[in-house]
mmJSON file of the N, C-alpha and C atoms, coordinates in Angstrom:
{"data_MODEL":{"atom_site":{
"group_PDB":["ATOM","ATOM","ATOM","ATOM","ATOM","ATOM","ATOM","ATOM","ATOM","ATOM","ATOM","ATOM","ATOM","ATOM","ATOM","ATOM","ATOM","ATOM","ATOM","ATOM","ATOM","ATOM","ATOM","ATOM","ATOM","ATOM","ATOM","ATOM","ATOM","ATOM","ATOM","ATOM","ATOM","ATOM","ATOM","ATOM","ATOM","ATOM","ATOM","ATOM","ATOM","ATOM","ATOM","ATOM","ATOM","ATOM","ATOM","ATOM","ATOM","ATOM","ATOM","ATOM","ATOM","ATOM","ATOM","ATOM","ATOM","ATOM","ATOM","ATOM","ATOM","ATOM","ATOM","ATOM","ATOM","ATOM","ATOM","ATOM","ATOM","ATOM","ATOM","ATOM","ATOM","ATOM","ATOM","ATOM","ATOM","ATOM","ATOM","ATOM","ATOM","ATOM","ATOM","ATOM","ATOM","ATOM","ATOM","ATOM","ATOM","ATOM","ATOM","ATOM","ATOM","ATOM","ATOM","ATOM","ATOM","ATOM","ATOM","ATOM","ATOM","ATOM","ATOM","ATOM","ATOM","ATOM","ATOM","ATOM","ATOM","ATOM","ATOM","ATOM","ATOM","ATOM","ATOM","ATOM","ATOM","ATOM","ATOM","ATOM","ATOM","ATOM","ATOM","ATOM","ATOM","ATOM","ATOM","ATOM","ATOM","ATOM","ATOM","ATOM","ATOM","ATOM","ATOM","ATOM","ATOM","ATOM","ATOM","ATOM","ATOM","ATOM","ATOM","ATOM","ATOM","ATOM","ATOM","ATOM","ATOM","ATOM","ATOM","ATOM","ATOM","ATOM","ATOM","ATOM","ATOM","ATOM","ATOM","ATOM","ATOM","ATOM","ATOM","ATOM","ATOM","ATOM","ATOM","ATOM","ATOM","ATOM","ATOM","ATOM","ATOM","ATOM","ATOM","ATOM","ATOM","ATOM","ATOM","ATOM","ATOM","ATOM","ATOM","ATOM","ATOM","ATOM","ATOM","ATOM","ATOM","ATOM","ATOM","ATOM","ATOM","ATOM","ATOM","ATOM","ATOM","ATOM","ATOM","ATOM","ATOM","ATOM","ATOM","ATOM","ATOM","ATOM","ATOM","ATOM","ATOM","ATOM","ATOM","ATOM","ATOM","ATOM","ATOM","ATOM","ATOM","ATOM","ATOM","ATOM","ATOM","ATOM","ATOM","ATOM","ATOM","ATOM","ATOM","ATOM","ATOM","ATOM","ATOM","ATOM","ATOM","ATOM","ATOM","ATOM","ATOM"],
"id":[1,2,3,4,5,6,7,8,9,10,11,12,13,14,15,16,17,18,19,20,21,22,23,24,25,26,27,28,29,30,31,32,33,34,35,36,37,38,39,40,41,42,43,44,45,46,47,48,49,50,51,52,53,54,55,56,57,58,59,60,61,62,63,64,65,66,67,68,69,70,71,72,73,74,75,76,77,78,79,80,81,82,83,84,85,86,87,88,89,90,91,92,93,94,95,96,97,98,99,100,101,102,103,104,105,106,107,108,109,110,111,112,113,114,115,116,117,118,119,120,121,122,123,124,125,126,127,128,129,130,131,132,133,134,135,136,137,138,139,140,141,142,143,144,145,146,147,148,149,150,151,152,153,154,155,156,157,158,159,160,161,162,163,164,165,166,167,168,169,170,171,172,173,174,175,176,177,178,179,180,181,182,183,184,185,186,187,188,189,190,191,192,193,194,195,196,197,198,199,200,201,202,203,204,205,206,207,208,209,210,211,212,213,214,215,216,217,218,219,220,221,222,223,224,225,226,227,228,229,230,231,232,233,234,235,236,237],
"type_symbol":["N","C","C","N","C","C","N","C","C","N","C","C","N","C","C","N","C","C","N","C","C","N","C","C","N","C","C","N","C","C","N","C","C","N","C","C","N","C","C","N","C","C","N","C","C","N","C","C","N","C","C","N","C","C","N","C","C","N","C","C","N","C","C","N","C","C","N","C","C","N","C","C","N","C","C","N","C","C","N","C","C","N","C","C","N","C","C","N","C","C","N","C","C","N","C","C","N","C","C","N","C","C","N","C","C","N","C","C","N","C","C","N","C","C","N","C","C","N","C","C","N","C","C","N","C","C","N","C","C","N","C","C","N","C","C","N","C","C","N","C","C","N","C","C","N","C","C","N","C","C","N","C","C","N","C","C","N","C","C","N","C","C","N","C","C","N","C","C","N","C","C","N","C","C","N","C","C","N","C","C","N","C","C","N","C","C","N","C","C","N","C","C","N","C","C","N","C","C","N","C","C","N","C","C","N","C","C","N","C","C","N","C","C","N","C","C","N","C","C","N","C","C","N","C","C","N","C","C","N","C","C","N","C","C","N","C","C"],
"label_atom_id":["N","CA","C","N","CA","C","N","CA","C","N","CA","C","N","CA","C","N","CA","C","N","CA","C","N","CA","C","N","CA","C","N","CA","C","N","CA","C","N","CA","C","N","CA","C","N","CA","C","N","CA","C","N","CA","C","N","CA","C","N","CA","C","N","CA","C","N","CA","C","N","CA","C","N","CA","C","N","CA","C","N","CA","C","N","CA","C","N","CA","C","N","CA","C","N","CA","C","N","CA","C","N","CA","C","N","CA","C","N","CA","C","N","CA","C","N","CA","C","N","CA","C","N","CA","C","N","CA","C","N","CA","C","N","CA","C","N","CA","C","N","CA","C","N","CA","C","N","CA","C","N","CA","C","N","CA","C","N","CA","C","N","CA","C","N","CA","C","N","CA","C","N","CA","C","N","CA","C","N","CA","C","N","CA","C","N","CA","C","N","CA","C","N","CA","C","N","CA","C","N","CA","C","N","CA","C","N","CA","C","N","CA","C","N","CA","C","N","CA","C","N","CA","C","N","CA","C","N","CA","C","N","CA","C","N","CA","C","N","CA","C","N","CA","C","N","CA","C","N","CA","C","N","CA","C","N","CA","C","N","CA","C","N","CA","C","N","CA","C","N","CA","C","N","CA","C"],
"label_alt_id":[null,null,null,null,null,null,null,null,null,null,null,null,null,null,null,null,null,null,null,null,null,null,null,null,null,null,null,null,null,null,null,null,null,null,null,null,null,null,null,null,null,null,null,null,null,null,null,null,null,null,null,null,null,null,null,null,null,null,null,null,null,null,null,null,null,null,null,null,null,null,null,null,null,null,null,null,null,null,null,null,null,null,null,null,null,null,null,null,null,null,null,null,null,null,null,null,null,null,null,null,null,null,null,null,null,null,null,null,null,null,null,null,null,null,null,null,null,null,null,null,null,null,null,null,null,null,null,null,null,null,null,null,null,null,null,null,null,null,null,null,null,null,null,null,null,null,null,null,null,null,null,null,null,null,null,null,null,null,null,null,null,null,null,null,null,null,null,null,null,null,null,null,null,null,null,null,null,null,null,null,null,null,null,null,null,null,null,null,null,null,null,null,null,null,null,null,null,null,null,null,null,null,null,null,null,null,null,null,null,null,null,null,null,null,null,null,null,null,null,null,null,null,null,null,null,null,null,null,null,null,null,null,null,null,null,null,null],
"label_comp_id":["MET","MET","MET","ARG","ARG","ARG","ILE","ILE","ILE","HIS","HIS","HIS","ILE","ILE","ILE","ALA","ALA","ALA","LEU","LEU","LEU","PRO","PRO","PRO","ASP","ASP","ASP","ALA","ALA","ALA","VAL","VAL","VAL","VAL","VAL","VAL","ALA","ALA","ALA","GLU","GLU","GLU","LEU","LEU","LEU","ASP","ASP","ASP","ARG","ARG","ARG","ARG","ARG","ARG","ALA","ALA","ALA","GLY","GLY","GLY","ALA","ALA","ALA","ARG","ARG","ARG","ARG","ARG","ARG","ARG","ARG","ARG","SER","SER","SER","ALA","ALA","ALA","PHE","PHE","PHE","ILE","ILE","ILE","ALA","ALA","ALA","GLU","GLU","GLU","VAL","VAL","VAL","ILE","ILE","ILE","ARG","ARG","ARG","ARG","ARG","ARG","ALA","ALA","ALA","LEU","LEU","LEU","GLU","GLU","GLU","ASP","ASP","ASP","GLU","GLU","GLU","ARG","ARG","ARG","ARG","ARG","ARG","TRP","TRP","TRP","ASP","ASP","ASP","ASP","ASP","ASP","ILE","ILE","ILE","GLU","GLU","GLU","ALA","ALA","ALA","ALA","ALA","ALA","LEU","LEU","LEU","SER","SER","SER","ALA","ALA","ALA","LEU","LEU","LEU","PRO","PRO","PRO","ASP","ASP","ASP","THR","THR","THR","GLY","GLY","GLY","HIS","HIS","HIS","ALA","ALA","ALA","TRP","TRP","TRP","ASP","ASP","ASP","ASP","ASP","ASP","ASP","ASP","ASP","PRO","PRO","PRO","ALA","ALA","ALA","GLU","GLU","GLU","TRP","TRP","TRP","VAL","VAL","VAL","ARG","ARG","ARG","ARG","ARG","ARG","GLN","GLN","GLN","ARG","ARG","ARG","HIS","HIS","HIS","ALA","ALA","ALA","ASP","ASP","ASP","GLY","GLY","GLY","ARG","ARG","ARG","ARG","ARG","ARG","SER","SER","SER","GLY","GLY","GLY"],
"label_asym_id":["A","A","A","A","A","A","A","A","A","A","A","A","A","A","A","A","A","A","A","A","A","A","A","A","A","A","A","A","A","A","A","A","A","A","A","A","A","A","A","A","A","A","A","A","A","A","A","A","A","A","A","A","A","A","A","A","A","A","A","A","A","A","A","A","A","A","A","A","A","A","A","A","A","A","A","A","A","A","A","A","A","A","A","A","A","A","A","A","A","A","A","A","A","A","A","A","A","A","A","A","A","A","A","A","A","A","A","A","A","A","A","A","A","A","A","A","A","A","A","A","A","A","A","A","A","A","A","A","A","A","A","A","A","A","A","A","A","A","A","A","A","A","A","A","A","A","A","A","A","A","A","A","A","A","A","A","A","A","A","A","A","A","A","A","A","A","A","A","A","A","A","A","A","A","A","A","A","A","A","A","A","A","A","A","A","A","A","A","A","A","A","A","A","A","A","A","A","A","A","A","A","A","A","A","A","A","A","A","A","A","A","A","A","A","A","A","A","A","A","A","A","A","A","A","A","A","A","A","A","A","A","A","A","A","A","A","A"],
"label_entity_id":["1","1","1","1","1","1","1","1","1","1","1","1","1","1","1","1","1","1","1","1","1","1","1","1","1","1","1","1","1","1","1","1","1","1","1","1","1","1","1","1","1","1","1","1","1","1","1","1","1","1","1","1","1","1","1","1","1","1","1","1","1","1","1","1","1","1","1","1","1","1","1","1","1","1","1","1","1","1","1","1","1","1","1","1","1","1","1","1","1","1","1","1","1","1","1","1","1","1","1","1","1","1","1","1","1","1","1","1","1","1","1","1","1","1","1","1","1","1","1","1","1","1","1","1","1","1","1","1","1","1","1","1","1","1","1","1","1","1","1","1","1","1","1","1","1","1","1","1","1","1","1","1","1","1","1","1","1","1","1","1","1","1","1","1","1","1","1","1","1","1","1","1","1","1","1","1","1","1","1","1","1","1","1","1","1","1","1","1","1","1","1","1","1","1","1","1","1","1","1","1","1","1","1","1","1","1","1","1","1","1","1","1","1","1","1","1","1","1","1","1","1","1","1","1","1","1","1","1","1","1","1","1","1","1","1","1","1"],
"label_seq_id":[1,1,1,2,2,2,3,3,3,4,4,4,5,5,5,6,6,6,7,7,7,8,8,8,9,9,9,10,10,10,11,11,11,12,12,12,13,13,13,14,14,14,15,15,15,16,16,16,17,17,17,18,18,18,19,19,19,20,20,20,21,21,21,22,22,22,23,23,23,24,24,24,25,25,25,26,26,26,27,27,27,28,28,28,29,29,29,30,30,30,31,31,31,32,32,32,33,33,33,34,34,34,35,35,35,36,36,36,37,37,37,38,38,38,39,39,39,40,40,40,41,41,41,42,42,42,43,43,43,44,44,44,45,45,45,46,46,46,47,47,47,48,48,48,49,49,49,50,50,50,51,51,51,52,52,52,53,53,53,54,54,54,55,55,55,56,56,56,57,57,57,58,58,58,59,59,59,60,60,60,61,61,61,62,62,62,63,63,63,64,64,64,65,65,65,66,66,66,67,67,67,68,68,68,69,69,69,70,70,70,71,71,71,72,72,72,73,73,73,74,74,74,75,75,75,76,76,76,77,77,77,78,78,78,79,79,79],
"pdbx_PDB_ins_code":[null,null,null,null,null,null,null,null,null,null,null,null,null,null,null,null,null,null,null,null,null,null,null,null,null,null,null,null,null,null,null,null,null,null,null,null,null,null,null,null,null,null,null,null,null,null,null,null,null,null,null,null,null,null,null,null,null,null,null,null,null,null,null,null,null,null,null,null,null,null,null,null,null,null,null,null,null,null,null,null,null,null,null,null,null,null,null,null,null,null,null,null,null,null,null,null,null,null,null,null,null,null,null,null,null,null,null,null,null,null,null,null,null,null,null,null,null,null,null,null,null,null,null,null,null,null,null,null,null,null,null,null,null,null,null,null,null,null,null,null,null,null,null,null,null,null,null,null,null,null,null,null,null,null,null,null,null,null,null,null,null,null,null,null,null,null,null,null,null,null,null,null,null,null,null,null,null,null,null,null,null,null,null,null,null,null,null,null,null,null,null,null,null,null,null,null,null,null,null,null,null,null,null,null,null,null,null,null,null,null,null,null,null,null,null,null,null,null,null,null,null,null,null,null,null,null,null,null,null,null,null,null,null,null,null,null,null],
"Cartn_x":[0.849,0.0,0.892,0.475,1.221,0.534,1.354,0.833,1.726,1.218,1.985,2.23,3.493,3.829,4.768,4.738,5.63,6.645,7.916,8.985,9.846,10.377,11.299,12.544,13.118,14.305,15.43,15.63,16.711,16.48,15.23,14.907,15.177,14.781,15.022,16.525,17.275,18.727,19.349,18.926,19.428,18.991,17.76,17.25,18.117,18.407,19.233,20.65,21.19,22.527,22.52,21.47,21.401,20.982,19.985,19.401,19.741,20.018,20.222,18.911,18.986,17.779,16.908,17.514,16.747,16.185,16.527,16.044,15.137,14.688,13.833,12.627,11.869,10.616,10.855,11.86,12.153,12.572,13.404,13.868,12.695,11.871,10.712,9.761,9.519,8.625,9.168,10.462,11.062,10.976,11.258,11.188,9.751,8.796,7.389,6.985,7.419,7.125,7.64,8.886,9.474,8.698,8.343,7.597,6.235,5.564,4.25,4.371,5.421,5.642,5.914,6.696,6.922,5.609,4.774,3.475,2.611,2.605,1.829,2.352,3.699,4.287,3.873,3.917,3.496,2.018,1.192,-0.229,-0.377,0.388,0.348,0.816,1.883,2.402,1.376,0.796,-0.193,-1.436,-1.839,-2.997,-2.685,-1.435,-1.054,-0.921,-0.714,-0.519,-1.687,-2.868,-4.03,-4.545,-3.781,-4.246,-4.277,-3.364,-3.329,-3.998,-4.839,-5.434,-4.364,-4.635,-3.668,-3.476,-4.449,-4.36,-4.887,-4.702,-5.216,-4.2,-2.923,-1.876,-1.242,-0.632,0.055,1.23,1.766,2.947,2.62,1.354,0.989,1.546,1.482,1.909,3.419,4.185,5.644,6.261,6.442,6.958,8.316,9.215,10.539,10.431,9.585,9.393,8.769,7.835,7.213,8.266,9.162,10.223,11.138,11.513,12.363,11.709,10.422,9.7,9.691,9.487,9.485,10.844,11.892,13.245,13.562,13.151,13.395,12.642,11.456,10.643,11.13,11.977,12.498,13.628,13.351,14.326,15.572,15.548,16.727,17.796,17.433,18.407,19.252,20.546,21.443,21.875,21.581,22.095,21.017],
"Cartn_y":[-1.174,0.0,1.233,2.221,3.475,4.509,5.308,6.452,7.645,8.794,10.019,10.663,10.913,11.61,12.761,13.758,14.904,14.886,15.013,15.03,16.267,16.811,17.943,17.523,18.455,18.174,17.548,18.042,17.511,16.04,15.66,14.256,13.385,13.847,13.088,12.954,13.998,13.934,12.896,12.88,11.874,10.478,10.346,9.062,8.563,9.426,9.037,8.665,9.362,9.013,7.635,7.336,6.059,4.894,5.097,3.985,4.021,5.175,5.327,5.702,6.525,7.034,5.907,4.811,3.707,2.743,2.969,2.074,2.803,3.975,4.758,3.959,3.411,2.731,1.567,0.743,-0.414,0.043,1.084,1.603,2.142,2.952,3.531,2.433,1.433,0.336,-0.398,-0.669,-1.361,-0.515,0.77,1.659,1.73,1.797,1.842,0.522,-0.613,-1.92,-1.972,-1.522,-1.52,-0.606,0.566,1.517,0.958,0.313,-0.273,-1.418,-2.222,-3.291,-2.71,-1.644,-0.963,-0.455,0.134,0.628,-0.513,-1.651,-2.817,-3.299,-3.328,-3.752,-2.821,-1.506,-0.553,-0.726,-1.0,-1.262,-2.446,-3.514,-4.699,-4.372,-3.596,-3.215,-2.384,-1.4,-0.55,-1.336,-2.294,-3.129,-4.0,-4.443,-5.303,-4.535,-3.222,-2.44,-2.561,-2.675,-2.766,-4.194,-5.17,-6.555,-7.169,-6.757,-7.298,-6.33,-6.846,-5.967,-5.498,-4.442,-3.882,-4.752,-5.544,-6.388,-7.788,-8.681,-10.04,-11.022,-10.704,-11.567,-12.387,-13.491,-14.338,-13.603,-12.596,-11.883,-10.627,-10.301,-9.038,-8.9,-9.947,-9.836,-9.694,-10.486,-10.475,-10.798,-9.783,-10.038,-10.748,-10.389,-11.021,-12.515,-12.865,-14.289,-15.03,-14.406,-15.028,-15.312,-14.35,-14.547,-15.688,-15.731,-16.828,-18.18,-18.288,-19.562,-19.919,-18.923,-19.19,-19.685,-19.055,-19.462,-20.865,-21.163,-22.48,-23.556,-23.248,-24.21,-24.433,-23.544,-23.65,-24.682,-25.845,-26.935,-26.646,-25.62,-25.279,-24.583,-24.05,-23.328,-24.327,-24.09,-25.035,-24.556,-23.308,-22.792,-22.383],
"Cartn_z":[0.0,0.0,0.0,-0.688,-0.728,0.143,0.816,1.569,1.253,1.509,1.288,2.646,2.941,4.185,3.854,4.693,4.528,5.663,5.315,6.303,6.088,7.172,7.033,6.239,5.521,4.708,5.525,6.716,7.556,7.897,8.116,8.417,7.193,6.032,4.796,4.552,4.799,4.614,5.544,6.792,7.745,7.331,6.897,6.403,5.249,4.309,3.164,3.593,4.588,5.088,5.739,6.446,7.174,6.299,5.471,4.715,3.235,2.718,1.283,0.616,-0.394,-1.05,-1.613,-2.034,-2.622,-1.573,-0.32,0.754,1.737,1.378,2.287,2.761,1.834,2.197,3.142,2.833,3.689,5.081,5.139,6.423,7.234,6.596,7.288,7.754,6.911,7.297,8.522,8.571,9.716,10.979,10.86,12.025,12.558,11.678,12.102,12.74,12.167,12.785,14.213,14.403,15.753,16.695,16.222,17.061,17.442,16.498,16.799,17.802,17.681,18.66,20.035,20.113,21.394,21.976,21.145,21.611,22.133,21.413,21.883,23.23,23.37,24.637,25.773,25.522,26.553,26.893,25.888,26.155,27.102,26.861,27.728,29.138,29.245,30.559,31.315,30.648,31.31,31.708,30.894,31.245,32.456,32.578,33.691,35.003,34.925,36.137,37.111,36.604,37.483,37.602,37.148,37.148,38.547,39.41,40.769,41.732,42.609,43.619,44.608,45.323,46.267,47.503,47.871,49.073,48.757,49.743,49.602,49.037,49.168,48.641,49.746,49.378,50.35,50.983,50.339,50.833,51.629,51.803,52.458,53.873,54.686,56.083,56.226,55.47,55.588,54.228,53.396,52.045,52.032,52.947,52.968,53.268,54.205,54.537,53.369,52.69,51.516,50.439,50.221,49.232,49.66,50.947,51.427,51.19,51.462,51.238,49.758,48.908,47.465,47.003,47.502,47.117,47.62,48.844,49.429,48.64,48.178,47.443,46.015,45.53,44.17,44.154,43.619,43.602,42.798,41.954,41.156,41.971,43.127,43.952,44.72,44.734,45.396,46.778,47.111,48.379,49.245],
"occupancy":[1.0,1.0,1.0,1.0,1.0,1.0,1.0,1.0,1.0,1.0,1.0,1.0,1.0,1.0,1.0,1.0,1.0,1.0,1.0,1.0,1.0,1.0,1.0,1.0,1.0,1.0,1.0,1.0,1.0,1.0,1.0,1.0,1.0,1.0,1.0,1.0,1.0,1.0,1.0,1.0,1.0,1.0,1.0,1.0,1.0,1.0,1.0,1.0,1.0,1.0,1.0,1.0,1.0,1.0,1.0,1.0,1.0,1.0,1.0,1.0,1.0,1.0,1.0,1.0,1.0,1.0,1.0,1.0,1.0,1.0,1.0,1.0,1.0,1.0,1.0,1.0,1.0,1.0,1.0,1.0,1.0,1.0,1.0,1.0,1.0,1.0,1.0,1.0,1.0,1.0,1.0,1.0,1.0,1.0,1.0,1.0,1.0,1.0,1.0,1.0,1.0,1.0,1.0,1.0,1.0,1.0,1.0,1.0,1.0,1.0,1.0,1.0,1.0,1.0,1.0,1.0,1.0,1.0,1.0,1.0,1.0,1.0,1.0,1.0,1.0,1.0,1.0,1.0,1.0,1.0,1.0,1.0,1.0,1.0,1.0,1.0,1.0,1.0,1.0,1.0,1.0,1.0,1.0,1.0,1.0,1.0,1.0,1.0,1.0,1.0,1.0,1.0,1.0,1.0,1.0,1.0,1.0,1.0,1.0,1.0,1.0,1.0,1.0,1.0,1.0,1.0,1.0,1.0,1.0,1.0,1.0,1.0,1.0,1.0,1.0,1.0,1.0,1.0,1.0,1.0,1.0,1.0,1.0,1.0,1.0,1.0,1.0,1.0,1.0,1.0,1.0,1.0,1.0,1.0,1.0,1.0,1.0,1.0,1.0,1.0,1.0,1.0,1.0,1.0,1.0,1.0,1.0,1.0,1.0,1.0,1.0,1.0,1.0,1.0,1.0,1.0,1.0,1.0,1.0,1.0,1.0,1.0,1.0,1.0,1.0,1.0,1.0,1.0,1.0,1.0,1.0,1.0,1.0,1.0,1.0,1.0,1.0],
"B_iso_or_equiv":[0.0,0.0,0.0,0.0,0.0,0.0,0.0,0.0,0.0,0.0,0.0,0.0,0.0,0.0,0.0,0.0,0.0,0.0,0.0,0.0,0.0,0.0,0.0,0.0,0.0,0.0,0.0,0.0,0.0,0.0,0.0,0.0,0.0,0.0,0.0,0.0,0.0,0.0,0.0,0.0,0.0,0.0,0.0,0.0,0.0,0.0,0.0,0.0,0.0,0.0,0.0,0.0,0.0,0.0,0.0,0.0,0.0,0.0,0.0,0.0,0.0,0.0,0.0,0.0,0.0,0.0,0.0,0.0,0.0,0.0,0.0,0.0,0.0,0.0,0.0,0.0,0.0,0.0,0.0,0.0,0.0,0.0,0.0,0.0,0.0,0.0,0.0,0.0,0.0,0.0,0.0,0.0,0.0,0.0,0.0,0.0,0.0,0.0,0.0,0.0,0.0,0.0,0.0,0.0,0.0,0.0,0.0,0.0,0.0,0.0,0.0,0.0,0.0,0.0,0.0,0.0,0.0,0.0,0.0,0.0,0.0,0.0,0.0,0.0,0.0,0.0,0.0,0.0,0.0,0.0,0.0,0.0,0.0,0.0,0.0,0.0,0.0,0.0,0.0,0.0,0.0,0.0,0.0,0.0,0.0,0.0,0.0,0.0,0.0,0.0,0.0,0.0,0.0,0.0,0.0,0.0,0.0,0.0,0.0,0.0,0.0,0.0,0.0,0.0,0.0,0.0,0.0,0.0,0.0,0.0,0.0,0.0,0.0,0.0,0.0,0.0,0.0,0.0,0.0,0.0,0.0,0.0,0.0,0.0,0.0,0.0,0.0,0.0,0.0,0.0,0.0,0.0,0.0,0.0,0.0,0.0,0.0,0.0,0.0,0.0,0.0,0.0,0.0,0.0,0.0,0.0,0.0,0.0,0.0,0.0,0.0,0.0,0.0,0.0,0.0,0.0,0.0,0.0,0.0,0.0,0.0,0.0,0.0,0.0,0.0,0.0,0.0,0.0,0.0,0.0,0.0,0.0,0.0,0.0,0.0,0.0,0.0],
"pdbx_formal_charge":[null,null,null,null,null,null,null,null,null,null,null,null,null,null,null,null,null,null,null,null,null,null,null,null,null,null,null,null,null,null,null,null,null,null,null,null,null,null,null,null,null,null,null,null,null,null,null,null,null,null,null,null,null,null,null,null,null,null,null,null,null,null,null,null,null,null,null,null,null,null,null,null,null,null,null,null,null,null,null,null,null,null,null,null,null,null,null,null,null,null,null,null,null,null,null,null,null,null,null,null,null,null,null,null,null,null,null,null,null,null,null,null,null,null,null,null,null,null,null,null,null,null,null,null,null,null,null,null,null,null,null,null,null,null,null,null,null,null,null,null,null,null,null,null,null,null,null,null,null,null,null,null,null,null,null,null,null,null,null,null,null,null,null,null,null,null,null,null,null,null,null,null,null,null,null,null,null,null,null,null,null,null,null,null,null,null,null,null,null,null,null,null,null,null,null,null,null,null,null,null,null,null,null,null,null,null,null,null,null,null,null,null,null,null,null,null,null,null,null,null,null,null,null,null,null,null,null,null,null,null,null,null,null,null,null,null,null],
"auth_seq_id":[1,1,1,2,2,2,3,3,3,4,4,4,5,5,5,6,6,6,7,7,7,8,8,8,9,9,9,10,10,10,11,11,11,12,12,12,13,13,13,14,14,14,15,15,15,16,16,16,17,17,17,18,18,18,19,19,19,20,20,20,21,21,21,22,22,22,23,23,23,24,24,24,25,25,25,26,26,26,27,27,27,28,28,28,29,29,29,30,30,30,31,31,31,32,32,32,33,33,33,34,34,34,35,35,35,36,36,36,37,37,37,38,38,38,39,39,39,40,40,40,41,41,41,42,42,42,43,43,43,44,44,44,45,45,45,46,46,46,47,47,47,48,48,48,49,49,49,50,50,50,51,51,51,52,52,52,53,53,53,54,54,54,55,55,55,56,56,56,57,57,57,58,58,58,59,59,59,60,60,60,61,61,61,62,62,62,63,63,63,64,64,64,65,65,65,66,66,66,67,67,67,68,68,68,69,69,69,70,70,70,71,71,71,72,72,72,73,73,73,74,74,74,75,75,75,76,76,76,77,77,77,78,78,78,79,79,79],
"auth_comp_id":["MET","MET","MET","ARG","ARG","ARG","ILE","ILE","ILE","HIS","HIS","HIS","ILE","ILE","ILE","ALA","ALA","ALA","LEU","LEU","LEU","PRO","PRO","PRO","ASP","ASP","ASP","ALA","ALA","ALA","VAL","VAL","VAL","VAL","VAL","VAL","ALA","ALA","ALA","GLU","GLU","GLU","LEU","LEU","LEU","ASP","ASP","ASP","ARG","ARG","ARG","ARG","ARG","ARG","ALA","ALA","ALA","GLY","GLY","GLY","ALA","ALA","ALA","ARG","ARG","ARG","ARG","ARG","ARG","ARG","ARG","ARG","SER","SER","SER","ALA","ALA","ALA","PHE","PHE","PHE","ILE","ILE","ILE","ALA","ALA","ALA","GLU","GLU","GLU","VAL","VAL","VAL","ILE","ILE","ILE","ARG","ARG","ARG","ARG","ARG","ARG","ALA","ALA","ALA","LEU","LEU","LEU","GLU","GLU","GLU","ASP","ASP","ASP","GLU","GLU","GLU","ARG","ARG","ARG","ARG","ARG","ARG","TRP","TRP","TRP","ASP","ASP","ASP","ASP","ASP","ASP","ILE","ILE","ILE","GLU","GLU","GLU","ALA","ALA","ALA","ALA","ALA","ALA","LEU","LEU","LEU","SER","SER","SER","ALA","ALA","ALA","LEU","LEU","LEU","PRO","PRO","PRO","ASP","ASP","ASP","THR","THR","THR","GLY","GLY","GLY","HIS","HIS","HIS","ALA","ALA","ALA","TRP","TRP","TRP","ASP","ASP","ASP","ASP","ASP","ASP","ASP","ASP","ASP","PRO","PRO","PRO","ALA","ALA","ALA","GLU","GLU","GLU","TRP","TRP","TRP","VAL","VAL","VAL","ARG","ARG","ARG","ARG","ARG","ARG","GLN","GLN","GLN","ARG","ARG","ARG","HIS","HIS","HIS","ALA","ALA","ALA","ASP","ASP","ASP","GLY","GLY","GLY","ARG","ARG","ARG","ARG","ARG","ARG","SER","SER","SER","GLY","GLY","GLY"],
"auth_asym_id":["A","A","A","A","A","A","A","A","A","A","A","A","A","A","A","A","A","A","A","A","A","A","A","A","A","A","A","A","A","A","A","A","A","A","A","A","A","A","A","A","A","A","A","A","A","A","A","A","A","A","A","A","A","A","A","A","A","A","A","A","A","A","A","A","A","A","A","A","A","A","A","A","A","A","A","A","A","A","A","A","A","A","A","A","A","A","A","A","A","A","A","A","A","A","A","A","A","A","A","A","A","A","A","A","A","A","A","A","A","A","A","A","A","A","A","A","A","A","A","A","A","A","A","A","A","A","A","A","A","A","A","A","A","A","A","A","A","A","A","A","A","A","A","A","A","A","A","A","A","A","A","A","A","A","A","A","A","A","A","A","A","A","A","A","A","A","A","A","A","A","A","A","A","A","A","A","A","A","A","A","A","A","A","A","A","A","A","A","A","A","A","A","A","A","A","A","A","A","A","A","A","A","A","A","A","A","A","A","A","A","A","A","A","A","A","A","A","A","A","A","A","A","A","A","A","A","A","A","A","A","A","A","A","A","A","A","A"],
"auth_atom_id":["N","CA","C","N","CA","C","N","CA","C","N","CA","C","N","CA","C","N","CA","C","N","CA","C","N","CA","C","N","CA","C","N","CA","C","N","CA","C","N","CA","C","N","CA","C","N","CA","C","N","CA","C","N","CA","C","N","CA","C","N","CA","C","N","CA","C","N","CA","C","N","CA","C","N","CA","C","N","CA","C","N","CA","C","N","CA","C","N","CA","C","N","CA","C","N","CA","C","N","CA","C","N","CA","C","N","CA","C","N","CA","C","N","CA","C","N","CA","C","N","CA","C","N","CA","C","N","CA","C","N","CA","C","N","CA","C","N","CA","C","N","CA","C","N","CA","C","N","CA","C","N","CA","C","N","CA","C","N","CA","C","N","CA","C","N","CA","C","N","CA","C","N","CA","C","N","CA","C","N","CA","C","N","CA","C","N","CA","C","N","CA","C","N","CA","C","N","CA","C","N","CA","C","N","CA","C","N","CA","C","N","CA","C","N","CA","C","N","CA","C","N","CA","C","N","CA","C","N","CA","C","N","CA","C","N","CA","C","N","CA","C","N","CA","C","N","CA","C","N","CA","C","N","CA","C","N","CA","C","N","CA","C","N","CA","C","N","CA","C","N","CA","C","N","CA","C"],
"pdbx_PDB_model_num":[1,1,1,1,1,1,1,1,1,1,1,1,1,1,1,1,1,1,1,1,1,1,1,1,1,1,1,1,1,1,1,1,1,1,1,1,1,1,1,1,1,1,1,1,1,1,1,1,1,1,1,1,1,1,1,1,1,1,1,1,1,1,1,1,1,1,1,1,1,1,1,1,1,1,1,1,1,1,1,1,1,1,1,1,1,1,1,1,1,1,1,1,1,1,1,1,1,1,1,1,1,1,1,1,1,1,1,1,1,1,1,1,1,1,1,1,1,1,1,1,1,1,1,1,1,1,1,1,1,1,1,1,1,1,1,1,1,1,1,1,1,1,1,1,1,1,1,1,1,1,1,1,1,1,1,1,1,1,1,1,1,1,1,1,1,1,1,1,1,1,1,1,1,1,1,1,1,1,1,1,1,1,1,1,1,1,1,1,1,1,1,1,1,1,1,1,1,1,1,1,1,1,1,1,1,1,1,1,1,1,1,1,1,1,1,1,1,1,1,1,1,1,1,1,1,1,1,1,1,1,1,1,1,1,1,1,1]
}}}
């Protein structure tokens, strides 16, 4: 699909230095793909922020003790 975008001359000059005039589209497409993936990741992070309630957890009374029990129960730990 083709789209039309306007970019400042300085941005196009930097784009050409980095990607080459014949690789503009591929470079822009890759940069946009990465940016969209970052945005999706941030959406997931922000959605997860409110996923756990503030109270009612096994670790509420003594978080350090809860961590020690978790570590002790982890059979991969040797110490």
